[in-house]
PDB file of N, CA, C and O in Angstrom:
ATOM      1  N   MET A   1     106.177 107.690  84.869  1.00  0.00           N
ATOM      2  CA  MET A   1     107.069 106.975  85.761  1.00  0.00           C
ATOM      3  C   MET A   1     106.245 106.223  86.798  1.00  0.00           C
ATOM      4  O   MET A   1     105.331 106.789  87.397  1.00  0.00           O
ATOM      5  N   ALA A   2     106.559 104.974  87.007  1.00  0.00           N
ATOM      6  CA  ALA A   2     105.816 104.134  87.947  1.00  0.00           C
ATOM      7  C   ALA A   2     106.053 104.593  89.385  1.00  0.00           C
ATOM      8  O   ALA A   2     107.092 105.169  89.708  1.00  0.00           O
ATOM      9  N   VAL A   3     105.073 104.327  90.230  1.00  0.00           N
ATOM     10  CA  VAL A   3     105.142 104.636  91.652  1.00  0.00           C
ATOM     11  C   VAL A   3     105.243 103.324  92.415  1.00  0.00           C
ATOM     12  O   VAL A   3     104.404 102.438  92.253  1.00  0.00           O
ATOM     13  N   ASP A   4     106.272 103.201  93.246  1.00  0.00           N
ATOM     14  CA  ASP A   4     106.424 102.042  94.124  1.00  0.00           C
ATOM     15  C   ASP A   4     106.039 102.455  95.533  1.00  0.00           C
ATOM     16  O   ASP A   4     106.223 103.609  95.920  1.00  0.00           O
ATOM     17  N   ALA A   5     105.506 101.515  96.298  1.00  0.00           N
ATOM     18  CA  ALA A   5     105.132 101.805  97.684  1.00  0.00           C
ATOM     19  C   ALA A   5     105.167 100.539  98.510  1.00  0.00           C
ATOM     20  O   ALA A   5     104.996  99.433  97.996  1.00  0.00           O
ATOM     21  N   TYR A   6     105.390 100.719  99.789  1.00  0.00           N
ATOM     22  CA  TYR A   6     105.214  99.649 100.761  1.00  0.00           C
ATOM     23  C   TYR A   6     103.877  99.895 101.438  1.00  0.00           C
ATOM     24  O   TYR A   6     103.556 101.029 101.793  1.00  0.00           O
ATOM     25  N   VAL A   7     103.103  98.847 101.618  1.00  0.00           N
ATOM     26  CA  VAL A   7     101.839  98.949 102.334  1.00  0.00           C
ATOM     27  C   VAL A   7     101.993  98.106 103.597  1.00  0.00           C
ATOM     28  O   VAL A   7     102.159  96.888 103.531  1.00  0.00           O
ATOM     29  N   LEU A   8     101.935  98.774 104.745  1.00  0.00           N
ATOM     30  CA  LEU A   8     102.061  98.125 106.048  1.00  0.00           C
ATOM     31  C   LEU A   8     100.660  97.751 106.508  1.00  0.00           C
ATOM     32  O   LEU A   8      99.762  98.593 106.532  1.00  0.00           O
ATOM     33  N   ILE A   9     100.477  96.493 106.870  1.00  0.00           N
ATOM     34  CA  ILE A   9      99.133  95.982 107.150  1.00  0.00           C
ATOM     35  C   ILE A   9      99.069  95.364 108.534  1.00  0.00           C
ATOM     36  O   ILE A   9      99.913  94.551 108.909  1.00  0.00           O
ATOM     37  N   GLN A  10      98.055  95.765 109.285  1.00  0.00           N
ATOM     38  CA  GLN A  10      97.727  95.092 110.545  1.00  0.00           C
ATOM     39  C   GLN A  10      96.513  94.208 110.286  1.00  0.00           C
ATOM     40  O   GLN A  10      95.593  94.588 109.563  1.00  0.00           O
ATOM     41  N   THR A  11      96.528  93.021 110.890  1.00  0.00           N
ATOM     42  CA  THR A  11      95.435  92.072 110.682  1.00  0.00           C
ATOM     43  C   THR A  11      94.856  91.612 112.010  1.00  0.00           C
ATOM     44  O   THR A  11      95.429  91.840 113.075  1.00  0.00           O
ATOM     45  N   GLU A  12      93.712  90.961 111.916  1.00  0.00           N
ATOM     46  CA  GLU A  12      93.161  90.273 113.077  1.00  0.00           C
ATOM     47  C   GLU A  12      94.108  89.125 113.435  1.00  0.00           C
ATOM     48  O   GLU A  12      94.852  88.637 112.584  1.00  0.00           O
ATOM     49  N   VAL A  13      94.076  88.705 114.681  1.00  0.00           N
ATOM     50  CA  VAL A  13      94.932  87.619 115.149  1.00  0.00           C
ATOM     51  C   VAL A  13      94.702  86.371 114.294  1.00  0.00           C
ATOM     52  O   VAL A  13      93.566  85.956 114.064  1.00  0.00           O
ATOM     53  N   GLY A  14      95.802  85.788 113.835  1.00  0.00           N
ATOM     54  CA  GLY A  14      95.737  84.550 113.069  1.00  0.00           C
ATOM     55  C   GLY A  14      95.393  84.704 111.592  1.00  0.00           C
ATOM     56  O   GLY A  14      95.230  83.702 110.896  1.00  0.00           O
ATOM     57  N   LYS A  15      95.278  85.930 111.101  1.00  0.00           N
ATOM     58  CA  LYS A  15      94.860  86.152 109.711  1.00  0.00           C
ATOM     59  C   LYS A  15      96.011  86.559 108.788  1.00  0.00           C
ATOM     60  O   LYS A  15      95.793  86.683 107.583  1.00  0.00           O
ATOM     61  N   ALA A  16      97.210  86.770 109.295  1.00  0.00           N
ATOM     62  CA  ALA A  16      98.298  87.325 108.490  1.00  0.00           C
ATOM     63  C   ALA A  16      98.634  86.468 107.274  1.00  0.00           C
ATOM     64  O   ALA A  16      98.765  87.004 106.173  1.00  0.00           O
ATOM     65  N   ALA A  17      98.773  85.183 107.434  1.00  0.00           N
ATOM     66  CA  ALA A  17      99.152  84.320 106.308  1.00  0.00           C
ATOM     67  C   ALA A  17      98.105  84.369 105.206  1.00  0.00           C
ATOM     68  O   ALA A  17      98.449  84.441 104.026  1.00  0.00           O
ATOM     69  N   ASN A  18      96.843  84.332 105.576  1.00  0.00           N
ATOM     70  CA  ASN A  18      95.762  84.389 104.587  1.00  0.00           C
ATOM     71  C   ASN A  18      95.736  85.745 103.884  1.00  0.00           C
ATOM     72  O   ASN A  18      95.543  85.810 102.670  1.00  0.00           O
ATOM     73  N   VAL A  19      95.927  86.816 104.631  1.00  0.00           N
ATOM     74  CA  VAL A  19      95.951  88.154 104.043  1.00  0.00           C
ATOM     75  C   VAL A  19      97.109  88.270 103.055  1.00  0.00           C
ATOM     76  O   VAL A  19      96.924  88.785 101.953  1.00  0.00           O
ATOM     77  N   ALA A  20      98.289  87.806 103.426  1.00  0.00           N
ATOM     78  CA  ALA A  20      99.452  87.880 102.533  1.00  0.00           C
ATOM     79  C   ALA A  20      99.202  87.082 101.261  1.00  0.00           C
ATOM     80  O   ALA A  20      99.546  87.535 100.170  1.00  0.00           O
ATOM     81  N   GLN A  21      98.613  85.910 101.387  1.00  0.00           N
ATOM     82  CA  GLN A  21      98.349  85.072 100.215  1.00  0.00           C
ATOM     83  C   GLN A  21      97.360  85.758  99.289  1.00  0.00           C
ATOM     84  O   GLN A  21      97.577  85.801  98.078  1.00  0.00           O
ATOM     85  N   GLN A  22      96.286  86.292  99.834  1.00  0.00           N
ATOM     86  CA  GLN A  22      95.271  86.949  99.001  1.00  0.00           C
ATOM     87  C   GLN A  22      95.824  88.218  98.358  1.00  0.00           C
ATOM     88  O   GLN A  22      95.521  88.507  97.200  1.00  0.00           O
ATOM     89  N   ALA A  23      96.621  88.968  99.091  1.00  0.00           N
ATOM     90  CA  ALA A  23      97.184  90.205  98.553  1.00  0.00           C
ATOM     91  C   ALA A  23      98.175  89.916  97.432  1.00  0.00           C
ATOM     92  O   ALA A  23      98.287  90.700  96.489  1.00  0.00           O
ATOM     93  N   SER A  24      98.884  88.817  97.523  1.00  0.00           N
ATOM     94  CA  SER A  24      99.941  88.519  96.549  1.00  0.00           C
ATOM     95  C   SER A  24      99.419  88.314  95.132  1.00  0.00           C
ATOM     96  O   SER A  24     100.189  88.423  94.178  1.00  0.00           O
ATOM     97  N   VAL A  25      98.140  88.023  94.971  1.00  0.00           N
ATOM     98  CA  VAL A  25      97.598  87.787  93.631  1.00  0.00           C
ATOM     99  C   VAL A  25      96.952  89.031  93.021  1.00  0.00           C
ATOM    100  O   VAL A  25      96.463  88.976  91.892  1.00  0.00           O
ATOM    101  N   ILE A  26      96.942  90.139  93.738  1.00  0.00           N
ATOM    102  CA  ILE A  26      96.380  91.386  93.213  1.00  0.00           C
ATOM    103  C   ILE A  26      97.347  91.963  92.185  1.00  0.00           C
ATOM    104  O   ILE A  26      98.553  92.028  92.426  1.00  0.00           O
ATOM    105  N   GLU A  27      96.819  92.377  91.052  1.00  0.00           N
ATOM    106  CA  GLU A  27      97.652  92.989  90.028  1.00  0.00           C
ATOM    107  C   GLU A  27      98.298  94.251  90.583  1.00  0.00           C
ATOM    108  O   GLU A  27      97.620  95.114  91.140  1.00  0.00           O
ATOM    109  N   GLY A  28      99.612  94.351  90.425  1.00  0.00           N
ATOM    110  CA  GLY A  28     100.353  95.489  90.945  1.00  0.00           C
ATOM    111  C   GLY A  28     101.083  95.191  92.234  1.00  0.00           C
ATOM    112  O   GLY A  28     101.970  95.947  92.631  1.00  0.00           O
ATOM    113  N   VAL A  29     100.726  94.096  92.901  1.00  0.00           N
ATOM    114  CA  VAL A  29     101.442  93.703  94.119  1.00  0.00           C
ATOM    115  C   VAL A  29     102.675  92.907  93.698  1.00  0.00           C
ATOM    116  O   VAL A  29     102.563  91.856  93.066  1.00  0.00           O
ATOM    117  N   VAL A  30     103.839  93.416  94.051  1.00  0.00           N
ATOM    118  CA  VAL A  30     105.106  92.790  93.688  1.00  0.00           C
ATOM    119  C   VAL A  30     105.444  91.671  94.659  1.00  0.00           C
ATOM    120  O   VAL A  30     105.919  90.611  94.251  1.00  0.00           O
ATOM    121  N   SER A  31     105.200  91.906  95.944  1.00  0.00           N
ATOM    122  CA  SER A  31     105.439  90.882  96.968  1.00  0.00           C
ATOM    123  C   SER A  31     104.567  91.169  98.177  1.00  0.00           C
ATOM    124  O   SER A  31     104.183  92.312  98.426  1.00  0.00           O
ATOM    125  N   ALA A  32     104.259  90.120  98.923  1.00  0.00           N
ATOM    126  CA  ALA A  32     103.492  90.245 100.171  1.00  0.00           C
ATOM    127  C   ALA A  32     104.085  89.247 101.160  1.00  0.00           C
ATOM    128  O   ALA A  32     104.109  88.044 100.903  1.00  0.00           O
ATOM    129  N   GLU A  33     104.557  89.754 102.280  1.00  0.00           N
ATOM    130  CA  GLU A  33     105.271  88.928 103.256  1.00  0.00           C
ATOM    131  C   GLU A  33     104.664  89.051 104.644  1.00  0.00           C
ATOM    132  O   GLU A  33     104.302  90.147 105.072  1.00  0.00           O
ATOM    133  N   ASP A  34     104.550  87.920 105.355  1.00  0.00           N
ATOM    134  CA  ASP A  34     104.198  87.928 106.775  1.00  0.00           C
ATOM    135  C   ASP A  34     105.437  88.415 107.534  1.00  0.00           C
ATOM    136  O   ASP A  34     106.553  87.989 107.236  1.00  0.00           O
ATOM    137  N   VAL A  35     105.247  89.292 108.498  1.00  0.00           N
ATOM    138  CA  VAL A  35     106.368  89.792 109.296  1.00  0.00           C
ATOM    139  C   VAL A  35     105.968  89.828 110.768  1.00  0.00           C
ATOM    140  O   VAL A  35     104.797  89.656 111.109  1.00  0.00           O
ATOM    141  N   THR A  36     106.947  90.052 111.628  1.00  0.00           N
ATOM    142  CA  THR A  36     106.654  90.253 113.043  1.00  0.00           C
ATOM    143  C   THR A  36     106.866  91.721 113.369  1.00  0.00           C
ATOM    144  O   THR A  36     107.521  92.443 112.618  1.00  0.00           O
ATOM    145  N   GLY A  37     106.315  92.156 114.482  1.00  0.00           N
ATOM    146  CA  GLY A  37     106.436  93.545 114.883  1.00  0.00           C
ATOM    147  C   GLY A  37     105.071  94.200 114.907  1.00  0.00           C
ATOM    148  O   GLY A  37     104.055  93.514 115.025  1.00  0.00           O
ATOM    149  N   PRO A  38     105.034  95.534 114.794  1.00  0.00           N
ATOM    150  CA  PRO A  38     103.752  96.240 114.895  1.00  0.00           C
ATOM    151  C   PRO A  38     102.834  95.983 113.696  1.00  0.00           C
ATOM    152  O   PRO A  38     101.627  96.206 113.784  1.00  0.00           O
ATOM    153  N   TYR A  39     103.397  95.518 112.578  1.00  0.00           N
ATOM    154  CA  TYR A  39     102.585  95.172 111.404  1.00  0.00           C
ATOM    155  C   TYR A  39     102.693  93.676 111.175  1.00  0.00           C
ATOM    156  O   TYR A  39     103.679  93.050 111.564  1.00  0.00           O
ATOM    157  N   ASP A  40     101.680  93.106 110.545  1.00  0.00           N
ATOM    158  CA  ASP A  40     101.613  91.665 110.339  1.00  0.00           C
ATOM    159  C   ASP A  40     101.982  91.252 108.922  1.00  0.00           C
ATOM    160  O   ASP A  40     102.483  90.149 108.700  1.00  0.00           O
ATOM    161  N   VAL A  41     101.737  92.132 107.975  1.00  0.00           N
ATOM    162  CA  VAL A  41     102.046  91.872 106.569  1.00  0.00           C
ATOM    163  C   VAL A  41     102.613  93.159 105.985  1.00  0.00           C
ATOM    164  O   VAL A  41     102.120  94.252 106.263  1.00  0.00           O
ATOM    165  N   ILE A  42     103.650  93.014 105.175  1.00  0.00           N
ATOM    166  CA  ILE A  42     104.155  94.152 104.399  1.00  0.00           C
ATOM    167  C   ILE A  42     104.127  93.745 102.946  1.00  0.00           C
ATOM    168  O   ILE A  42     104.664  92.706 102.562  1.00  0.00           O
ATOM    169  N   LEU A  43     103.487  94.587 102.134  1.00  0.00           N
ATOM    170  CA  LEU A  43     103.511  94.289 100.710  1.00  0.00           C
ATOM    171  C   LEU A  43     104.173  95.422  99.966  1.00  0.00           C
ATOM    172  O   LEU A  43     104.150  96.576 100.395  1.00  0.00           O
ATOM    173  N   ARG A  44     104.759  95.069  98.849  1.00  0.00           N
ATOM    174  CA  ARG A  44     105.344  96.062  97.953  1.00  0.00           C
ATOM    175  C   ARG A  44     104.475  96.107  96.716  1.00  0.00           C
ATOM    176  O   ARG A  44     104.152  95.073  96.133  1.00  0.00           O
ATOM    177  N   ALA A  45     104.099  97.311  96.319  1.00  0.00           N
ATOM    178  CA  ALA A  45     103.198  97.483  95.184  1.00  0.00           C
ATOM    179  C   ALA A  45     103.805  98.443  94.180  1.00  0.00           C
ATOM    180  O   ALA A  45     104.636  99.284  94.524  1.00  0.00           O
ATOM    181  N   ARG A  46     103.380  98.306  92.935  1.00  0.00           N
ATOM    182  CA  ARG A  46     103.797  99.211  91.864  1.00  0.00           C
ATOM    183  C   ARG A  46     102.573  99.591  91.057  1.00  0.00           C
ATOM    184  O   ARG A  46     101.754  98.740  90.709  1.00  0.00           O
ATOM    185  N   ALA A  47     102.457 100.880  90.761  1.00  0.00           N
ATOM    186  CA  ALA A  47     101.335 101.388  89.965  1.00  0.00           C
ATOM    187  C   ALA A  47     101.854 102.482  89.042  1.00  0.00           C
ATOM    188  O   ALA A  47     102.956 102.997  89.230  1.00  0.00           O
ATOM    189  N   GLU A  48     101.056 102.829  88.052  1.00  0.00           N
ATOM    190  CA  GLU A  48     101.448 103.838  87.078  1.00  0.00           C
ATOM    191  C   GLU A  48     101.354 105.265  87.627  1.00  0.00           C
ATOM    192  O   GLU A  48     101.991 106.175  87.096  1.00  0.00           O
ATOM    193  N   SER A  49     100.563 105.464  88.687  1.00  0.00           N
ATOM    194  CA  SER A  49     100.416 106.793  89.283  1.00  0.00           C
ATOM    195  C   SER A  49     100.035 106.650  90.745  1.00  0.00           C
ATOM    196  O   SER A  49      99.662 105.568  91.200  1.00  0.00           O
ATOM    197  N   VAL A  50     100.133 107.749  91.473  1.00  0.00           N
ATOM    198  CA  VAL A  50      99.718 107.747  92.878  1.00  0.00           C
ATOM    199  C   VAL A  50      98.219 107.471  92.974  1.00  0.00           C
ATOM    200  O   VAL A  50      97.768 106.761  93.872  1.00  0.00           O
ATOM    201  N   ASP A  51      97.456 108.033  92.047  1.00  0.00           N
ATOM    202  CA  ASP A  51      96.006 107.788  92.054  1.00  0.00           C
ATOM    203  C   ASP A  51      95.693 106.309  91.847  1.00  0.00           C
ATOM    204  O   ASP A  51      94.839 105.751  92.537  1.00  0.00           O
ATOM    205  N   GLU A  52      96.383 105.672  90.898  1.00  0.00           N
ATOM    206  CA  GLU A  52      96.162 104.243  90.655  1.00  0.00           C
ATOM    207  C   GLU A  52      96.566 103.417  91.875  1.00  0.00           C
ATOM    208  O   GLU A  52      95.891 102.450  92.227  1.00  0.00           O
ATOM    209  N   LEU A  53      97.663 103.800  92.514  1.00  0.00           N
ATOM    210  CA  LEU A  53      98.095 103.121  93.731  1.00  0.00           C
ATOM    211  C   LEU A  53      97.023 103.235  94.807  1.00  0.00           C
ATOM    212  O   LEU A  53      96.676 102.243  95.448  1.00  0.00           O
ATOM    213  N   GLY A  54      96.502 104.431  95.004  1.00  0.00           N
ATOM    214  CA  GLY A  54      95.446 104.636  95.999  1.00  0.00           C
ATOM    215  C   GLY A  54      94.210 103.810  95.701  1.00  0.00           C
ATOM    216  O   GLY A  54      93.619 103.218  96.605  1.00  0.00           O
ATOM    217  N   ARG A  55      93.816 103.768  94.430  1.00  0.00           N
ATOM    218  CA  ARG A  55      92.643 102.952  94.059  1.00  0.00           C
ATOM    219  C   ARG A  55      92.882 101.475  94.350  1.00  0.00           C
ATOM    220  O   ARG A  55      91.980 100.782  94.821  1.00  0.00           O
ATOM    221  N   MET A  56      94.103 100.984  94.070  1.00  0.00           N
ATOM    222  CA  MET A  56      94.418  99.577  94.338  1.00  0.00           C
ATOM    223  C   MET A  56      94.291  99.274  95.829  1.00  0.00           C
ATOM    224  O   MET A  56      93.693  98.270  96.217  1.00  0.00           O
ATOM    225  N   VAL A  57      94.856 100.143  96.655  1.00  0.00           N
ATOM    226  CA  VAL A  57      94.831  99.901  98.100  1.00  0.00           C
ATOM    227  C   VAL A  57      93.403  99.945  98.627  1.00  0.00           C
ATOM    228  O   VAL A  57      92.995  99.063  99.383  1.00  0.00           O
ATOM    229  N   VAL A  58      92.643 100.955  98.237  1.00  0.00           N
ATOM    230  CA  VAL A  58      91.285 101.127  98.767  1.00  0.00           C
ATOM    231  C   VAL A  58      90.308 100.102  98.203  1.00  0.00           C
ATOM    232  O   VAL A  58      89.494  99.554  98.947  1.00  0.00           O
ATOM    233  N   SER A  59      90.373  99.838  96.912  1.00  0.00           N
ATOM    234  CA  SER A  59      89.344  98.986  96.298  1.00  0.00           C
ATOM    235  C   SER A  59      89.695  97.508  96.263  1.00  0.00           C
ATOM    236  O   SER A  59      88.831  96.677  95.982  1.00  0.00           O
ATOM    237  N   GLN A  60      90.965  97.159  96.548  1.00  0.00           N
ATOM    238  CA  GLN A  60      91.323  95.742  96.515  1.00  0.00           C
ATOM    239  C   GLN A  60      91.983  95.266  97.805  1.00  0.00           C
ATOM    240  O   GLN A  60      91.522  94.307  98.424  1.00  0.00           O
ATOM    241  N   VAL A  61      93.053  95.930  98.206  1.00  0.00           N
ATOM    242  CA  VAL A  61      93.790  95.463  99.388  1.00  0.00           C
ATOM    243  C   VAL A  61      92.937  95.587 100.642  1.00  0.00           C
ATOM    244  O   VAL A  61      92.812  94.621 101.394  1.00  0.00           O
ATOM    245  N   GLN A  62      92.348  96.751 100.885  1.00  0.00           N
ATOM    246  CA  GLN A  62      91.604  96.960 102.127  1.00  0.00           C
ATOM    247  C   GLN A  62      90.345  96.106 102.227  1.00  0.00           C
ATOM    248  O   GLN A  62      89.770  95.977 103.308  1.00  0.00           O
ATOM    249  N   LEU A  63      89.918  95.532 101.129  1.00  0.00           N
ATOM    250  CA  LEU A  63      88.720  94.679 101.164  1.00  0.00           C
ATOM    251  C   LEU A  63      89.023  93.238 101.564  1.00  0.00           C
ATOM    252  O   LEU A  63      88.099  92.442 101.736  1.00  0.00           O
ATOM    253  N   ILE A  64      90.295  92.890 101.712  1.00  0.00           N
ATOM    254  CA  ILE A  64      90.643  91.530 102.120  1.00  0.00           C
ATOM    255  C   ILE A  64      90.189  91.310 103.557  1.00  0.00           C
ATOM    256  O   ILE A  64      90.489  92.105 104.448  1.00  0.00           O
ATOM    257  N   GLU A  65      89.467  90.224 103.765  1.00  0.00           N
ATOM    258  CA  GLU A  65      88.956  89.916 105.102  1.00  0.00           C
ATOM    259  C   GLU A  65      90.109  89.697 106.078  1.00  0.00           C
ATOM    260  O   GLU A  65      91.059  88.974 105.778  1.00  0.00           O
ATOM    261  N   GLY A  66      90.015  90.320 107.230  1.00  0.00           N
ATOM    262  CA  GLY A  66      91.017  90.166 108.277  1.00  0.00           C
ATOM    263  C   GLY A  66      91.920  91.373 108.440  1.00  0.00           C
ATOM    264  O   GLY A  66      92.625  91.481 109.443  1.00  0.00           O
ATOM    265  N   ILE A  67      91.913  92.292 107.465  1.00  0.00           N
ATOM    266  CA  ILE A  67      92.728  93.497 107.588  1.00  0.00           C
ATOM    267  C   ILE A  67      92.012  94.493 108.489  1.00  0.00           C
ATOM    268  O   ILE A  67      90.819  94.754 108.331  1.00  0.00           O
ATOM    269  N   THR A  68      92.769  95.045 109.441  1.00  0.00           N
ATOM    270  CA  THR A  68      92.188  96.048 110.335  1.00  0.00           C
ATOM    271  C   THR A  68      92.716  97.447 110.061  1.00  0.00           C
ATOM    272  O   THR A  68      92.055  98.431 110.390  1.00  0.00           O
ATOM    273  N   ARG A  69      93.924  97.551 109.449  1.00  0.00           N
ATOM    274  CA  ARG A  69      94.510  98.875 109.203  1.00  0.00           C
ATOM    275  C   ARG A  69      95.603  98.765 108.161  1.00  0.00           C
ATOM    276  O   ARG A  69      96.334  97.776 108.126  1.00  0.00           O
ATOM    277  N   THR A  70      95.721  99.780 107.305  1.00  0.00           N
ATOM    278  CA  THR A  70      96.814  99.852 106.354  1.00  0.00           C
ATOM    279  C   THR A  70      97.482 101.220 106.431  1.00  0.00           C
ATOM    280  O   THR A  70      96.839 102.223 106.740  1.00  0.00           O
ATOM    281  N   VAL A  71      98.769 101.244 106.148  1.00  0.00           N
ATOM    282  CA  VAL A  71      99.528 102.485 106.022  1.00  0.00           C
ATOM    283  C   VAL A  71     100.313 102.366 104.721  1.00  0.00           C
ATOM    284  O   VAL A  71     101.104 101.437 104.561  1.00  0.00           O
ATOM    285  N   THR A  72     100.107 103.287 103.798  1.00  0.00           N
ATOM    286  CA  THR A  72     100.787 103.238 102.505  1.00  0.00           C
ATOM    287  C   THR A  72     101.964 104.200 102.518  1.00  0.00           C
ATOM    288  O   THR A  72     101.808 105.380 102.836  1.00  0.00           O
ATOM    289  N   CYS A  73     103.144 103.693 102.171  1.00  0.00           N
ATOM    290  CA  CYS A  73     104.379 104.463 102.210  1.00  0.00           C
ATOM    291  C   CYS A  73     105.007 104.487 100.816  1.00  0.00           C
ATOM    292  O   CYS A  73     105.714 103.549 100.450  1.00  0.00           O
ATOM    293  N   PRO A  74     104.764 105.543 100.032  1.00  0.00           N
ATOM    294  CA  PRO A  74     105.380 105.626  98.704  1.00  0.00           C
ATOM    295  C   PRO A  74     106.906 105.703  98.818  1.00  0.00           C
ATOM    296  O   PRO A  74     107.442 106.325  99.735  1.00  0.00           O
ATOM    297  N   VAL A  75     107.585 105.064  97.878  1.00  0.00           N
ATOM    298  CA  VAL A  75     109.045 105.089  97.822  1.00  0.00           C
ATOM    299  C   VAL A  75     109.483 106.369  97.130  1.00  0.00           C
ATOM    300  O   VAL A  75     108.957 106.709  96.070  1.00  0.00           O
ATOM    301  N   LEU A  76     110.436 107.079  97.711  1.00  0.00           N
ATOM    302  CA  LEU A  76     110.976 108.302  97.128  1.00  0.00           C
ATOM    303  C   LEU A  76     112.279 107.997  96.396  1.00  0.00           C
ATOM    304  O   LEU A  76     113.094 107.203  96.866  1.00  0.00           O
ATOM    305  N   ASN A  77     112.463 108.618  95.273  1.00  0.00           N
ATOM    306  CA  ASN A  77     113.717 108.503  94.531  1.00  0.00           C
ATOM    307  C   ASN A  77     114.445 109.830  94.625  1.00  0.00           C
ATOM    308  O   ASN A  77     114.312 110.690  93.755  1.00  0.00           O
ATOM    309  N   LEU A  78     115.216 109.987  95.691  1.00  0.00           N
ATOM    310  CA  LEU A  78     115.912 111.255  95.950  1.00  0.00           C
ATOM    311  C   LEU A  78     117.190 111.373  95.161  1.00  0.00           C
ATOM    312  O   LEU A  78     117.890 112.379  95.267  1.00  0.00           O
TER     313      LEU A  78
END
């Protein structure tokens, strides 16, 4: 069963649009949107497992220049 998650991203000032654009082309990223509030970008991701999701965030998303912090929130199916 696939794992869906929201990844909340804080960026350096003025970097949100570039971060969202770069994140949107990563395999497994369903959407990446610039937002206002305590986070600058929110992306929705899908992976085959929690481990695969973690690898995507650490090895691809967090390496995008301008990101200062990420919080990954897996979606629960209650």
